[in-house]
DOKEDREN-649145 format. One record per atom (N, C-alpha, C, CB): residue in one letter; x, y, z. Coordinates in steps of 0.02 Angstrom, whole numbers, padded with zeros to 5 digits, always signed. Glycine has a CB too. Example, Ala and Ser with C-alpha at 12.3 -4.5 7.8 and 13.67 -1.06 7.14 Angstrom:
2
A+00660-00284+00390/A+00615-00225+00390/A+00660-00165+00390/A+00565-00224+00452/S+00642-00112+00354/S+00684-00053+00357/S+00645+00002+00394/S+00704-00030+00286/
This chain:
184
M+13055+06711+07211/M+13094+06746+07149/M+13174+06741+07173/M+13067+06837+07137/A+13189+06706+07113/A+13256+06691+07122/A+13322+06763+07109/A+13265+06625+07067/A+13360+06763+07147/A+13418+06824+07153/A+13424+06839+07079/A+13501+06801+07190/M+13427+06907+07063/M+13459+06927+07005/M+13532+06943+06990/M+13430+06973+06991/D+13560+06919+06945/D+13641+06927+06927/D+13635+06996+06930/D+13675+06896+06850/P+13697+07021+06973/P+13707+07075+07000/P+13748+07123+06946/P+13739+07059+07066/T+13774+07082+06890/T+13802+07105+06843/T+13757+07121+06769/T+13853+07060+06839/L+13707+07106+06798/L+13641+07115+06722/L+13630+07185+06728/L+13546+07067+06728/P+13638+07210+06661/P+13600+07275+06643/P+13533+07276+06641/P+13616+07298+06582/I+13507+07319+06689/I+13416+07348+06713/I+13396+07386+06693/I+13392+07371+06771/V+13350+07396+06632/V+13338+07447+06628/V+13259+07469+06669/V+13349+07455+06559/K+13248+07535+06696/K+13214+07558+06748/K+13156+07571+06722/K+13241+07610+06781/N+13144+07604+06656/N+13093+07629+06633/N+13097+07629+06544/N+13088+07696+06669/L+13046+07614+06490/L+13049+07652+06431/L+13008+07700+06426/L+13040+07619+06381/L+13003+07779+06400/L+12981+07830+06405/L+12975+07855+06340/L+13011+07861+06445/L+12894+07859+06312/L+12899+07916+06242/L+12848+07949+06274/L+12881+07891+06149/L+12864+08007+06264/L+12831+08077+06260/L+12831+08116+06198/L+12860+08119+06307/D+12764+08145+06199/D+12760+08218+06152/D+12806+08280+06174/D+12680+08251+06154/S+12799+08329+06116/S+12828+08380+06151/S+12809+08433+06201/S+12846+08406+06114/E+12744+08406+06219/E+12724+08439+06287/E+12725+08399+06336/E+12663+08467+06291/G+12763+08346+06342/G+12778+08290+06398/G+12724+08259+06411/G+12804+08312+06463/K+12669+08249+06368/K+12627+08198+06392/K+12641+08153+06366/K+12567+08202+06390/R+12614+08093+06409/R+12638+08023+06391/R+12599+07992+06346/R+12643+07979+06444/I+12657+07942+06285/I+12633+07938+06239/I+12635+07841+06235/I+12672+07989+06188/A+12688+07823+06255/A+12691+07740+06270/A+12740+07758+06324/A+12722+07678+06202/V+12730+07716+06379/V+12788+07722+06447/V+12770+07633+06474/V+12756+07806+06530/K+12834+07614+06474/K+12844+07541+06521/K+12892+07557+06566/K+12870+07469+06480/Y+12870+07540+06629/Y+12898+07529+06709/Y+12916+07463+06722/Y+12844+07546+06766/Y+12988+07455+06750/Y+13004+07384+06766/Y+13016+07385+06853/Y+13080+07357+06717/T+13019+07436+06893/T+13045+07438+06936/T+12982+07460+06998/T+13103+07477+06918/P+12986+07442+07054/P+12940+07478+07082/P+12926+07533+07120/P+12924+07453+07102/E+12985+07577+07105/E+12985+07654+07135/E+12934+07700+07105/E+13056+07691+07121/W+12916+07674+07048/W+12849+07725+07019/W+12786+07669+06999/W+12875+07778+06934/S+12762+07635+07064/S+12719+07580+07057/S+12638+07618+07054/S+12734+07523+07126/T+12632+07676+07072/T+12552+07703+07035/T+12580+07751+06977/T+12488+07759+07098/V+12509+07755+06961/V+12525+07802+06895/V+12527+07874+06912/V+12469+07796+06836/A+12523+07887+06977/A+12541+07957+07003/A+12587+07959+07017/A+12515+07984+07048/S+12647+07924+07040/S+12713+07933+07049/S+12743+07931+06965/S+12744+07872+07105/Q+12706+07876+06930/Q+12734+07897+06872/Q+12733+07974+06817/Q+12712+07847+06842/A+12678+08007+06833/A+12651+08048+06811/A+12704+08104+06816/A+12590+08053+06840/S+12716+08102+06895/S+12752+08137+06930/S+12835+08166+06912/S+12746+08100+06982/F+12856+08074+06889/F+12919+08098+06871/F+12932+08098+06773/F+12976+08043+06919/E+12875+08068+06745/E+12869+08113+06679/E+12869+08174+06681/E+12819+08106+06645/K+12828+08207+06710/K+12829+08274+06730/K+12895+08311+06725/K+12807+08276+06794/A+12925+08282+06795/A+12996+08323+06809/A+13043+08299+06761/A+13029+08313+06884/L+13053+08251+06723/L+13082+08233+06675/L+13062+08285+06614/L+13068+08163+06668/W+13030+08281+06595/W+13013+08337+06535/W+13027+08405+06554/W+12936+08338+06513/N+13012+08412+06605/N+13024+08485+06632/N+13114+08496+06634/N+12984+08492+06721/K+13128+08440+06657/K+13223+08468+06641/K+13264+08458+06589/K+13272+08441+06684/T+13217+08402+06547/T+13225+08378+06478/T+13233+08429+06411/T+13167+08337+06468/S+13158+08466+06427/S+13131+08487+06362/S+13174+08556+06341/S+13045+08501+06369/R+13208+08595+06377/R+13240+08641+06337/R+13326+08636+06301/R+13233+08695+06381/T+13336+08568+06316/T+13394+08553+06289/T+13392+08537+06213/T+13418+08501+06326/N+13429+08512+06191/N+13440+08503+06119/N+13486+08421+06094/N+13488+08579+06097/A+13436+08374+06099/A+13458+08302+06111/A+13429+08285+06048/A+13431+08257+06180/R+13438+08312+05984/R+13411+08302+05905/R+13465+08261+05875/R+13400+08377+05856/A+13523+08295+05877/A+13565+08255+05843/A+13604+08213+05879/A+13601+08288+05806/E+13606+08192+05928/E+13641+08158+05970/E+13608+08146+06042/E+13702+08192+05973/A+13611+08087+06085/A+13580+08061+06106/A+13610+08115+06184/A+13584+07981+06086/E+13580+08141+06218/E+13592+08148+06290/E+13593+08105+06361/E+13556+08185+06299/I+13639+08124+06398/I+13647+08102+06454/I+13641+08120+06530/I+13687+08091+06445/I+13598+08125+06563/I+13603+08156+06631/I+13568+08118+06705/I+13567+08227+06619/M+13594+08146+06756/M+13592+08103+06821/M+13517+08155+06850/M+13685+08108+06882/F+13475+08105+06844/F+13396+08143+06875/F+13356+08093+06918/F+13337+08167+06806/D+13353+08144+06978/D+13306+08078+07025/D+13346+08017+07061/D+13252+08033+06968/N+13416+08030+07042/N+13460+07968+07066/N+13440+07904+07009/N+13436+07945+07158/V+13439+07929+06953/V+13438+07874+06884/V+13466+07917+06840/V+13360+07843+06851/V+13500+07851+06782/V+13541+07875+06735/V+13494+07898+06683/V+13593+07825+06712/V+13476+07952+06649/V+13432+07950+06606/V+13481+07980+06523/V+13363+07999+06641/V+13440+07922+06475/V+13482+07946+06396/V+13419+07958+06362/V+13539+07880+06346/Y+13416+08014+06336/Y+13357+08042+06302/Y+13383+08055+06220/Y+13331+08117+06343/K+13315+08057+06175/K+13343+08068+06103/K+13262+08091+06101/K+13384+07995+06047/Y+13258+08160+06046/Y+13212+08186+06028/Y+13210+08161+05942/Y+13219+08259+06050/I+13164+08135+05927/I+13138+08153+05843/I+13068+08172+05837/I+13144+08086+05790/G+13089+08214+05798/G+13029+08250+05758/G+12980+08294+05834/G+12968+08170+05703/D+12921+08262+05852/D+12885+08299+05902/D+12887+08240+05952/D+12806+08331+05879/L+12933+08205+05970/L+12926+08144+06014/L+12988+08136+06064/L+12920+08078+05968/M+13008+08134+06118/M+13050+08128+06151/M+13049+08040+06177/M+13042+08186+06200/F+13117+08036+06157/F+13115+07955+06197/F+13175+07951+06253/F+13133+07882+06133/Y+13148+07902+06296/Y+13186+07915+06354/Y+13200+07828+06380/Y+13138+07972+06413/V+13271+07843+06408/V+13267+07764+06446/V+13318+07773+06503/V+13294+07690+06390/T+13288+07734+06560/T+13323+07763+06633/T+13359+07699+06648/T+13265+07789+06703/G+13391+07695+06710/G+13433+07642+06730/G+13449+07677+06794/G+13497+07620+06680/S+13487+07619+06837/S+13500+07656+06903/S+13569+07703+06903/S+13507+07598+06965/Q+13571+07734+06949/Q+13636+07785+06952/Q+13728+07736+06932/Q+13633+07823+07057/D+13711+07667+06955/D+13785+07654+06927/D+13769+07610+06878/D+13843+07623+06978/E+13716+07612+06817/E+13708+07570+06765/E+13764+07605+06714/E+13627+07568+06739/N+13792+07575+06666/N+13826+07581+06605/N+13770+07622+06559/N+13848+07504+06576/E+13803+07691+06547/E+13777+07734+06488/E+13766+07696+06420/E+13828+07792+06475/L+13814+07669+06404/L+13837+07651+06346/L+13775+07575+06334/L+13933+07638+06352/I+13764+07553+06386/I+13694+07489+06371/I+13649+07544+06365/I+13665+07420+06444/L+13642+07579+06405/L+13559+07614+06429/L+13589+07652+06348/L+13539+07682+06535/Y+13608+07695+06310/Y+13626+07733+06243/Y+13603+07662+06187/Y+13728+07762+06240/T+13614+07616+06194/T+13604+07557+06137/T+13534+07535+06155/T+13663+07487+06140/V+13502+07522+06205/V+13431+07538+06211/V+13415+07579+06173/V+13410+07558+06266/L+13419+07643+06189/L+13393+07705+06164/L+13385+07693+06094/L+13437+07766+06178/Q+13445+07684+06074/Q+13456+07643+05994/Q+13421+07614+05967/Q+13496+07598+05984/A+13400+07568+06004/A+13348+07513+05961/A+13288+07528+05967/A+13348+07440+05981/F+13269+07577+06029/F+13198+07589+06029/F+13187+07642+05967/F+13173+07618+06104/Y+13226+07691+05973/Y+13201+07729+05921/Y+13228+07717+05844/Y+13214+07795+05940/E+13285+07672+05837/E+13272+07657+05770/E+13222+07608+05753/E+13327+07638+05743/S+13194+07567+05804/S+13128+07518+05778/S+13086+07560+05776/S+13100+07455+05821/V+13060+07584+05799/V+13006+07631+05771/V+13006+07669+05714/V+12995+07673+05809/T+13056+07687+05699/T+13073+07739+05635/T+13070+07675+05577/T+13168+07789+05640/I+13097+07637+05590/I+13079+07556+05549/I+12998+07555+05548/I+13112+07472+05601/L+12988+07517+05597/L+12921+07510+05608/L+12859+07567+05573/L+12920+07511+05683/L+12871+07617+05577/L+12812+07677+05544/L+12847+07698+05481/L+12797+07757+05599/R+12894+07674+05466/R+12921+07695+05388/R+12948+07755+05389/R+12866+07698+05329/Q+12995+07777+05443/Q+13015+07829+05433/Q+12962+07897+05433/Q+13047+07815+05378/Q+12911+07887+05456/Q+12856+07938+05476/Q+12846+07926+05568/Q+12772+07916+05424/V+12901+07951+05590/V+12913+07974+05670/V+12865+08023+05683/V+12988+08006+05688/E+12815+08031+05692/E+12797+08095+05730/E+12703+08049+05785/E+12776+08185+05642/K+12716+08117+05828/K+12656+08085+05878/K+12579+08060+05820/K+12627+08167+05950/K+12564+08098+05770/K+12485+08050+05739/K+12509+08000+05725/K+12437+08071+05669/T+12574+07974+05697/T+12583+07912+05679/T+12599+07861+05723/T+12622+07913+05640/V+12639+07878+05773/V+12648+07837+05839/V+12577+07829+05866/V+12698+07876+05896/L+12539+07864+05872/L+12465+07843+05923/L+12419+07821+05868/L+12422+07917+05975/E+12422+07802+05796/E+12394+07765+05742/E+12419+07684+05751/E+12419+07800+05669/N+12493+07674+05750/N+12511+07635+05776/N+12561+07607+05836/N+12511+07626+05741/L+12505+07627+05896/L+12527+07610+05955/L+12541+07551+05971/L+12494+07626+05993/D+12502+07507+05944/D+12507+07440+05944/D+12594+07399+05914/D+12439+07423+05895/L+12599+07421+05878/L+12662+07416+05846/L+12733+07443+05878/L+12652+07448+05788/V+12712+07512+05908/V+12765+07523+05976/V+12787+07493+06043/V+12750+07570+06001/L+12705+07483+06064/L+12710+07448+06123/L+12761+07377+06110/L+12632+07431+06147/L+12718+07335+06058/L+12753+07278+06039/L+12843+07271+06029/L+12719+07265+05978/A+12839+07342+06011/A+12927+07346+06002/A+12954+07345+06073/A+12958+07425+05961/I+12946+07383+06104/I+12960+07403+06192/I+12964+07328+06198/I+12887+07452+06253/D+12918+07295+06209/D+12915+07225+06241/D+12958+07170+06195/D+12832+07201+06248/E+12985+07188+06134/E+13036+07160+06128/E+13101+07177+06147/E+13035+07152+06082/I+13102+07242+06162/I+13175+07253+06189/I+13185+07238+06248/I+13198+07315+06187/V+13131+07267+06279/V+13151+07255+06360/V+13111+07210+06398/V+13146+07321+06402/D+13109+07146+06442/D+13053+07118+06469/D+13098+07107+06546/D+13018+07043+06421/G+13031+07160+06584/G+13034+07149+06648/G+13099+07186+06653/G+13029+07075+06672/G+13132+07227+06629/G+13188+07271+06661/G+13248+07263+06613/G+13208+07246+06742/I+13269+07167+06571/I+13293+07133+06568/I+13307+07162+06482/I+13264+07075+06600/I+13366+07179+06469/I+13375+07190+06389/I+13375+07128+06350/I+13443+07225+06370/V+13328+07115+06300/V+13324+07044+06273/V+13350+07055+06195/V+13240+07008+06280/E+13357+07113+06175/E+13356+07138+06095/E+13366+07208+06085/E+13288+07124+06059/T+13435+07229+06041/T+13443+07284+06035/T+13455+07293+05958/T+13490+07304+06080/E+13469+07233+05910/E+13467+07258+05836/E+13383+07269+05800/E+13511+07194+05790/P+13378+07356+05777/P+13317+07378+05767/P+13301+07334+05711/P+13311+07452+05755/A+13323+07294+05655/A+13294+07263+05624/A+13254+07192+05636/A+13328+07265+05590/M+13295+07179+05701/M+13275+07097+05716/M+13190+07134+05750/M+13349+07038+05796/I+13210+07175+05799/I+13144+07213+05826/I+13072+07213+05789/I+13162+07285+05829/A+13110+07253+05749/A+13034+07245+05675/A+13021+07199+05653/A+13036+07274+05605/S+13046+07154+05639/S+13046+07086+05597/S+13004+07038+05653/S+13138+07052+05576/R+13010+07037+05711/R+12976+07012+05749/R+12913+07043+05775/R+13012+06999+05785/V+12899+07117+05774/V+12845+07145+05786/V+12801+07131+05719/V+12858+07217+05806/T+12822+07134+05681/T+12779+07119+05616/T+12775+07067+05588/T+12791+07149+05569/M+12785+07011+05651/M+12803+06939+05632/M+12832+06926+05563/M+12742+06898+05638/R+12877+06959+05542/R+12892+06917+05460/R+12971+06905+05494/R+12885+06982+05358/G+12993+06852+05441/G+13043+06826+05452/G+13115+06861+05410/G+13024+06758+05438/A+13172+06824+05418/A+13235+06865+05388/A+13211+06889+05325/A+13307+06821+05376/D+13193+06858+05296/D+13185+06845+05207/D+13117+06939+05193/D+13118+06718+05184/G+13097+06933+05264/G+13051+06998+05227/G+12969+06960+05219/G+13092+07025+05128/E+12961+06886+05225/E+12900+06851+05197/E+12853+06861+05269/E+12917+06759+05167/Q+12800+06862+05269/Q+12740+06845+05315/Q+12771+06771+05347/Q+12657+06836+05265/N+12778+06768+05415/N+12773+06698+05433/N+12692+06673+05443/N+12817+06688+05502/A+12685+06607+05440/A+12615+06568+05433/A+12568+06596+05467/A+12615+06499+05456/V+12554+06645+05485/V+12521+06670+05542/V+12452+06674+05497/V+12555+06744+05579/P+12389+06636+05518/P+12314+06625+05496/P+12299+06693+05502/P+12264+06574+05540/I+12270+06728+05444/I+12220+06790+05446/I+12179+06805+05510/I+12169+06782+05390/T+12161+06756+05531/T+12104+06766+05578/T+12136+06781+05654/T+12053+06696+05578/E+12199+06777+05640/E+12251+06794+05707/E+12288+06852+05693/E+12308+06734+05726/Q+12271+06891+05635/Q+12321+06956+05634/Q+12263+07000+05653/Q+12367+06980+05553/T+12281+07066+05683/T+12241+07131+05690/T+12214+07158+05600/T+12304+07198+05735/F+12160+07179+05605/F+12139+07220+05556/F+12181+07254+05510/F+12106+07260+05582/S+12244+07278+05534/S+12250+07329+05505/S+12320+07291+05454/S+12258+07399+05560/K+12346+07248+05510/K+12413+07207+05488/K+12366+07150+05411/K+12455+07142+05584/A+12330+07148+05433/A+12284+07093+05363/A+12276+07143+05319/A+12193+07053+05378/L+12242+07208+05325/L+12258+07238+05268/L+12320+07254+05228/L+12236+07280+05275/A+12354+07275+05270/A+12437+07279+05253/A+12468+07229+05227/A+12478+07288+05307/S+12446+07167+05229/S+12468+07099+05194/S+12427+07112+05134/S+12450+07023+05235/A+12366+07099+05150/A+12335+07094+05084/A+12370+07167+05042/A+12240+07093+05093/K+12362+07200+05057/K+12400+07260+05003/K+12462+07247+04967/K+12421+07324+05042/E+12502+07221+05002/E+12561+07200+04988/E+12565+07150+04947/E+12591+07186+05037/H+12523+07105+04968/H+12515+07033+04899/H+12487+07059+04836/H+12452+06960+04921/L+12431+07093+04843/L+12429+07124+04796/L+12453+07164+04760/L+12405+07135+04799/A+12504+07205+04784/A+12548+07247+04760/A+12615+07209+04720/A+12566+07289+04820/R+12640+07147+04743/R+12688+07103+04741/R+12647+07050+04659/R+12695+07060+04835/S+12593+07058+04661/S+12554+07030+04606/S+12552+07069+04529/S+12483+07025+04635/L+12544+07128+04575/L+12525+07191+04496/L+12599+07206+04460/L+12486+07293+04528/L+12656+07199+04502/L+12730+07199+04482/L+12759+07154+04455/L+12766+07207+04525/K+12732+07092+04443/K+12765+07027+04440/K+12745+07037+04340/K+12718+06946+04504/
């Protein structure tokens, strides 16, 4: 493996937990949490540390367990982004913004545990569009949402054959097409 540029910002993980600290969608990019047990332990400790703060209006930044944690609550969900202790907090904040704003766009402003669980595929795809292997690849929420839904800049569905779409996406596409044809 080639040596990575030391100036490149690296995300250690993206976490989406519910209001009780239970895992909804997580992605770890560094080896210190290589087991599910170590991940669960970190998530529980982090939730215990942050659950009593009020990070609803603005994101909060803390140093926890030798990592920088940027987090924010939306509804009954807690969004977290972590980086090494010498990582730039503004970059991590930008990733956090991209994370929850793209989820907000994808879920049509219905950001709550039930909706996230029903659309978990979209949330996980959004995470993959934001960070790849710990490297930040996209932070523009509208771009992330359009890539996840396979839509172009003009909002039209790209030429994806119906057989390659998930059932829910195919149904949504059919509903949108019907609605457009009825409104003409």
